[in-house]
C-alpha positions in Angstrom: -8.9 -34.7 -98.2 -12.8 -35.1 -97.5 -12.6 -38.3 -100.1 -9.8 -39.7 -98.5 -11.6 -39.3 -95.2 -14.7 -41.1 -96.5 -12.3 -43.7 -97.9 -10.6 -44.3 -94.4 -13.9 -44.2 -92.6 -15.5 -46.7 -95.4 -12.3 -49.1 -95.1 -12.3 -49.0 -91.0 -16.0 -49.9 -91.5 -15.4 -52.9 -93.3 -12.5 -54.2 -91.3 -15.1 -54.1 -88.2 -17.4 -55.6 -90.0 -14.9 -58.5 -91.0 -13.9 -58.8 -87.5 -17.3 -59.0 -86.5 -18.1 -61.9 -88.6 -14.8 -63.5 -87.8 -15.7 -63.7 -84.2 -19.3 -65.4 -85.2 -17.2 -67.7 -87.4 -15.2 -68.8 -84.2 -18.2 -69.6 -82.4 -19.4 -72.2 -84.7 -16.1 -74.4 -84.1 -17.0 -73.5 -80.1 -20.3 -75.1 -80.4 -19.8 -78.1 -82.6 -16.4 -79.6 -81.2 -18.3 -80.8 -77.8 -20.0 -83.3 -80.3 -16.9 -84.5 -81.5 -14.8 -84.8 -78.4 -17.4 -85.9 -75.7 -19.9 -87.7 -77.9 -17.7 -89.4 -80.8 -14.4 -89.7 -79.0 -15.1 -90.5 -75.5 -19.0 -91.7 -74.3 -20.9 -92.7 -77.3 -19.0 -95.7 -78.5 -18.5 -97.8 -75.5 -22.6 -96.7 -74.4 -23.9 -97.7 -77.6 -21.7 -100.9 -77.9 -23.3 -101.9 -74.4 -26.9 -101.1 -75.3 -26.2 -103.1 -78.4 -25.2 -106.0 -76.5 -28.4 -106.0 -73.9 -30.3 -106.1 -77.4 -28.1 -109.0 -78.6 -28.9 -113.1 -79.1 -27.4 -115.7 -77.1 -24.6 -115.8 -80.0 -24.3 -112.1 -79.4 -25.7 -110.6 -82.6 -28.2 -107.9 -83.2 -30.4 -107.7 -86.6 -30.9 -104.3 -87.9 -33.1 -104.7 -90.6 -32.9 -108.4 -90.3 -28.8 -108.2 -91.3 -27.1 -110.2 -88.5 -24.2 -107.7 -86.8 -22.0 -108.5 -83.9 -22.9 -106.3 -81.3 -19.6 -105.1 -80.7 -19.4 -103.9 -84.3 -22.3 -102.2 -84.5 -20.7 -98.7 -83.3 -18.2 -99.0 -86.0 -20.5 -99.9 -89.0 -23.0 -97.0 -87.9 -19.9 -94.5 -88.4 -19.5 -95.9 -91.7 -22.9 -95.5 -92.6 -22.8 -92.0 -91.5 -19.8 -91.4 -93.8 -21.6 -92.8 -96.8 -24.5 -90.5 -96.1 -22.1 -87.5 -96.0 -20.4 -88.4 -98.9 -23.7 -88.6 -100.9 -25.1 -85.2 -99.5 -22.1 -82.9 -99.1 -21.2 -82.3 -102.7 -25.2 -81.7 -103.6 -25.3 -79.3 -100.3 -21.8 -77.6 -101.7 -23.1 -77.0 -105.0 -26.4 -75.7 -103.8 -24.7 -73.2 -101.5 -22.2 -71.9 -104.0 -25.0 -71.6 -106.9 -27.3 -69.9 -104.7 -25.2 -67.9 -101.9 -27.1 -69.2 -99.3 -24.5 -70.7 -97.3 -26.2 -69.4 -93.6 -29.5 -71.2 -94.0 -27.8 -74.3 -95.2 -25.2 -74.3 -92.2 -28.2 -73.8 -89.9 -30.4 -76.5 -90.9 -27.4 -79.0 -90.9 -26.3 -77.6 -87.2 -29.7 -78.1 -85.7 -30.3 -81.4 -87.3 -27.1 -82.5 -85.8 -27.7 -80.9 -82.4 -31.3 -82.2 -82.4 -30.2 -85.9 -83.1 -27.4 -85.4 -80.6 -29.6 -84.2 -77.6 -32.2 -87.3 -78.6 -29.4 -89.4 -77.4 -30.8 -89.0 -73.9 -33.5 -91.5 -74.8 -30.7 -93.8 -75.7 -31.4 -96.5 -72.7 -32.4 -100.4 -72.5 -32.1 -102.2 -75.5 -32.4 -99.1 -77.9 -29.6 -99.6 -80.4 -31.4 -99.1 -83.5 -32.4 -95.5 -82.0 -28.7 -95.1 -80.9 -27.6 -96.1 -84.5 -29.8 -93.8 -86.4 -29.4 -90.9 -84.2 -25.4 -91.2 -84.7 -25.7 -91.6 -88.6 -28.1 -88.4 -88.8 -25.7 -86.4 -86.3 -22.5 -87.5 -87.7 -23.6 -87.1 -91.2 -25.2 -83.5 -90.2 -21.6 -82.3 -88.7 -19.5 -83.3 -91.9 -22.2 -81.3 -94.0 -22.1 -78.2 -91.3 -18.3 -78.3 -91.0 -18.0 -78.0 -94.7 -20.2 -75.0 -95.0 -18.3 -73.5 -91.7 -15.1 -74.1 -93.6 -16.2 -72.5 -96.8 -16.8 -69.2 -95.3 -13.2 -68.8 -94.5 -12.0 -67.1 -97.7 -15.0 -65.0 -97.5 -14.4 -63.6 -94.1 -10.6 -63.3 -94.2 -8.3 -61.5 -96.7 -5.3 -63.8 -97.7 -2.9 -62.3 -95.0 -5.2 -63.0 -92.1 -6.3 -66.6 -93.2 -3.7 -68.9 -91.1 -4.6 -66.7 -87.9 -8.2 -66.7 -88.2 -8.3 -70.3 -89.0 -6.1 -71.2 -85.9 -8.1 -69.3 -83.7 -11.3 -71.3 -84.9 -9.7 -74.4 -84.0 -8.3 -73.1 -80.8 -11.8 -72.0 -79.9 -13.1 -75.4 -80.9 -10.3 -77.5 -78.3 -11.3 -75.0 -75.8 -14.5 -75.8 -75.7 -13.9 -79.5 -76.2 -11.9 -79.5 -72.9 -14.4 -77.5 -70.9 -17.1 -79.7 -71.5 -15.2 -82.9 -71.4 -14.0 -82.0 -67.6 -17.5 -81.2 -66.6 -18.8 -84.1 -68.5 -16.3 -86.6 -66.7 -16.9 -84.8 -63.1 -20.5 -86.5 -63.8 -19.8 -89.5 -65.1 -16.8 -90.4 -62.3 -19.0 -89.0 -59.4 -22.3 -90.2 -60.6 -23.3 -91.7 -57.4 -22.8 -88.4 -55.7 -25.0 -86.6 -57.7 -27.9 -89.4 -57.1 -28.0 -90.7 -60.9 -27.2 -93.8 -62.5 -23.9 -94.6 -64.8 -26.4 -94.9 -67.6 -27.7 -92.0 -66.9 -25.1 -89.9 -66.5 -24.1 -91.0 -70.0 -27.4 -89.8 -71.6 -27.2 -86.5 -69.7 -23.2 -85.9 -71.1 -24.4 -86.9 -74.8 -27.6 -84.6 -74.2 -26.0 -81.7 -73.0 -23.4 -81.9 -76.0 -26.8 -81.5 -78.3 -27.7 -78.3 -76.5 -24.4 -77.0 -76.3 -24.0 -77.6 -80.0 -27.5 -76.0 -80.7 -27.3 -73.0 -78.4 -24.2 -71.8 -79.3 -24.6 -72.2 -83.3 -27.0 -69.2 -82.7 -24.0 -67.0 -82.5 -22.4 -67.6 -86.0 -26.2 -67.5 -87.5 -26.5 -64.0 -86.1 -23.1 -62.7 -87.3 -22.2 -64.5 -90.6 -24.1 -63.1 -93.7 -24.5 -64.5 -97.3 -22.8 -63.4 -100.3 -24.4 -62.9 -103.8 -23.7 -66.1 -105.8 -20.4 -65.9 -107.7 -21.2 -68.5 -110.1 -24.3 -68.7 -112.5 -27.5 -70.8 -110.6 -27.7 -74.1 -112.2 -29.9 -77.0 -111.0 -27.6 -79.5 -109.0 -27.2 -83.2 -109.7 -28.0 -85.8 -107.6 -25.4 -86.4 -104.8 -23.1 -88.9 -106.4 -23.1 -87.5 -109.7 -22.3 -83.8 -107.9 -19.3 -85.4 -106.4 -18.2 -86.5 -109.7 -19.0 -83.1 -111.6 -16.7 -81.5 -108.4 -13.8 -83.8 -109.2 -13.9 -83.4 -112.8 -13.9 -79.4 -112.4 -11.1 -79.9 -109.8 -9.0 -81.5 -112.6 -8.9 -77.9 -114.4 -7.0 -77.1 -111.2 -4.2 -80.2 -111.0 -2.0 -78.2 -108.1 -5.2 -77.9 -106.0 -5.9 -81.7 -106.1 -2.3 -82.2 -105.8 -2.3 -80.6 -102.4 -5.6 -82.4 -101.5 -3.5 -85.7 -102.3 -0.9 -84.7 -99.7 -3.7 -83.7 -97.2 -5.6 -87.0 -97.9 -2.3 -88.8 -97.0 -0.9 -87.0 -93.7 -4.5 -86.6 -92.5 -4.9 -90.3 -92.8 -1.9 -90.8 -90.2 -3.5 -88.1 -88.0 -6.7 -89.3 -87.7 -5.6 -92.9 -87.0 -3.1 -91.5 -84.2 -5.9 -89.8 -82.7 -8.3 -93.0 -82.9 -5.6 -95.7 -82.3 -3.4 -94.0 -79.5 -5.9 -95.2 -76.6 -5.5 -98.6 -78.0 -1.7 -98.5 -77.8 -1.7 -97.0 -74.5 -4.1 -99.7 -72.8 -2.9 -103.0 -74.8 0.6 -102.2 -75.4 1.7 -99.9 -72.1 -0.9 -101.6 -69.9 -2.3 -98.0 -68.9 -5.8 -97.8 -67.0 -8.5 -96.0 -68.2 -8.2 -92.9 -65.9 -4.4 -92.4 -67.1 -6.1 -92.7 -70.8 -8.9 -90.2 -70.3 -5.9 -87.7 -68.5 -4.3 -87.7 -71.7 -7.1 -87.2 -74.1 -7.9 -84.0 -71.7 -4.4 -83.0 -72.3 -4.2 -83.3 -75.9 -7.1 -81.2 -75.7 -5.7 -78.7 -73.9 -2.4 -78.3 -75.6 -4.0 -78.4 -79.0 -5.3 -74.7 -78.1 -1.8 -73.6 -77.5 -0.6 -75.6 -80.4 -3.0 -73.8 -82.6 -2.5 -70.6 -82.1 1.3 -70.9 -81.5 1.3 -72.6 -85.1 -0.6 -69.7 -86.5 2.0 -67.1 -85.2 5.0 -69.5 -86.9 3.0 -69.1 -90.2 3.3 -65.3 -90.1 6.9 -65.6 -90.2 8.0 -69.0 -92.2 4.6 -69.1 -94.1 1.6 -72.0 -94.0 3.1 -74.6 -96.2 6.8 -74.7 -94.0 5.0 -74.4 -90.9 2.8 -77.6 -91.9 6.1 -79.4 -93.3 7.5 -78.9 -89.8 4.5 -79.9 -88.0 4.8 -83.4 -90.3 8.5 -83.7 -89.2 7.1 -83.4 -85.3 4.5 -86.1 -86.0 7.4 -88.4 -87.1 9.7 -87.9 -84.3 6.5 -88.3 -81.9 5.7 -91.6 -83.3 9.5 -92.7 -83.5 9.5 -91.8 -79.7 6.3 -93.5 -78.8 7.9 -97.0 -80.1 10.4 -96.7 -77.4 7.9 -96.0 -74.2 8.3 -98.3 -71.7 5.1 -100.4 -70.4 3.4 -99.3 -67.2 4.8 -95.7 -67.6 2.3 -93.0 -67.6 4.8 -90.0 -67.7 6.1 -91.0 -71.0 2.5 -91.4 -72.5 1.6 -88.1 -70.9 4.6 -86.6 -72.9 3.6 -88.4 -76.1 -0.1 -86.8 -75.5 1.7 -83.2 -75.0 3.6 -83.8 -78.5 0.7 -84.8 -80.0 -1.2 -81.8 -78.9 1.1 -79.0 -79.7 1.1 -80.2 -83.3 -2.6 -81.4 -83.7 -4.3 -78.3 -83.9 -1.9 -76.4 -85.7 -1.6 -78.8 -88.7 -5.4 -79.2 -89.2 -5.7 -75.2 -88.9 -3.1 -74.5 -91.4 -4.2 -77.1 -93.6 -7.3 -75.7 -93.9 -6.0 -71.9 -94.4 -3.8 -73.1 -97.2 -6.4 -75.1 -98.8 -8.8 -71.9 -98.8 -6.0 -70.1 -100.8 -6.2 -72.9 -103.7 -10.1 -72.8 -104.2 -11.4 -70.9 -107.1 -13.8 -67.9 -106.2 -17.4 -69.0 -106.3 -16.5 -72.6 -105.3 -15.5 -72.3 -101.8 -18.4 -74.9 -100.5 -18.3 -77.0 -103.5 -14.3 -77.6 -102.8 -14.7 -77.7 -99.4 -17.1 -80.6 -99.7 -13.9 -82.4 -101.2 -11.7 -81.4 -98.3 -14.0 -82.3 -95.8 -14.3 -86.0 -97.3 -10.4 -86.2 -97.2 -10.9 -85.1 -93.5 -13.7 -87.5 -92.5 -14.6 -89.8 -95.0 -11.1 -91.1 -96.6 -9.1 -91.9 -93.4 -9.6 -95.6 -93.5 -6.2 -96.7 -94.8 -4.3 -95.7 -91.7 -6.3 -98.1 -89.5 -6.1 -100.8 -91.8 -2.5 -100.6 -91.8 -2.4 -100.4 -88.2 -4.5 -103.8 -87.7 -2.6 -105.4 -90.9 0.5 -104.8 -89.2 -0.5 -105.9 -85.6 -1.9 -109.1 -87.2 1.2 -109.6 -89.1 3.5 -109.1 -86.1 1.4 -109.1 -82.9 2.8 -105.9 -81.9 1.3 -102.5 -81.2 4.8 -100.8 -81.3 5.5 -102.1 -84.7 1.8 -101.2 -85.6 1.9 -97.3 -84.4 5.2 -96.8 -85.8 4.1 -98.1 -89.2 1.9 -94.8 -89.3 5.5 -93.0 -90.0 4.7 -93.8 -93.6 1.6 -91.6 -94.1 3.9 -88.6 -92.7 6.5 -89.0 -94.6 4.9 -89.6 -97.9 2.6 -86.6 -96.9 5.8 -84.5 -96.3 7.2 -85.7 -99.9 3.8 -84.9 -101.6 3.2 -81.4 -99.8 6.9 -80.2 -100.4 6.4 -81.0 -104.1 3.3 -78.4 -104.5 4.3 -75.0 -106.0 1.5 -73.2 -103.8 2.4 -70.0 -105.0 1.5 -70.9 -108.7 -1.3 -73.0 -107.4 -2.9 -69.8 -105.6 -2.5 -68.1 -109.1 -3.8 -70.7 -111.0 -7.0 -70.9 -109.0 -7.4 -66.9 -109.5 -6.8 -65.8 -106.4 -4.3 -63.2 -104.7 -1.0 -64.1 -103.0 -0.5 -63.6 -99.6 2.6 -61.9 -98.2 3.6 -65.0 -96.5 2.6 -68.7 -97.9 
């Protein structure tokens, strides 16, 4: 009886410690999602473009490092450079984290680098487009590195049967924070005269506040998460691109994990393209105003909280794979319905936004938790660097297809419905992945539902 009591007490203490770590882990999504929502999605693109145009020559070009660049393209090129920087750095940092077991200091360094760069955007005024581009590259690359490290904690803080729910709660925290701060930022931006500040100053305050939020709330996960001993032998890591090649070679030993990653790359490309191009479809094809589009962004953010939590519960009954497949079918139906939306009808666009919000968070959360089962023990950060590149660095084919379809047809309706291909192909690829065998091949325990 005494031994059993000690075991029960130890088990209860372990569970309490795990829940404490999980609660701390949720708060990094709460901290950093504000950057993605307020900075990258809403405010920085138009503002940095206006700053670049103020610095442009009479032909509309700026000349960073002597290279002629159209002012209107400067933001897009800066985002692309940030992705290249992240692709080089992520495998290197991921391998170092796995080999040393010191994820937390690396997470802190990446998070505070990104938060500091975002806060410094307050000084982005006048014609300082080079400052804005540099800060964007640093912040976006740092965010990718930090998210890779953050995601790699999931297999360590949640046993297999808890992982879907924990991942879903993390996404829900992120969308909730993004909604809350975006509402406050929009109040300041839309009523800036009432607050006695210029429009430019209100944007700069919104940008800097996202950095301060990111840095402030990052303290919680850094206090609650803990490092674990490295599960693999410490070795020197290769330079970034060579390390990426080494990671890919290692992943070839787990072809079913690669099969899932391919399916995710395809359907996630569709998700990211819908997110980035929905406002273009709303404004150019449906003739909707800016206030309607901003309201739709907020609706997506709010319903993504419920969608992430709701799909997490569905996964307990049906398993993550079936729930993701269901969400891909819902994405397909949503895009099909979007094709028939009448112009000048905001109600239909809001219904479309609501449907996107309900499947968005769950699709992403369950994909992350399912992938965590397919990662060999001790390789979490290294493999999640490949996952993060699929999430952020490889989503180029969807926008290309969208643009080419519009160029050939002159119709944004045809362009938006062309994205159905990503969800159909992703569905078929994912359906073919035997996830139970993939989990066993990776050396991980099978959850009751998958």
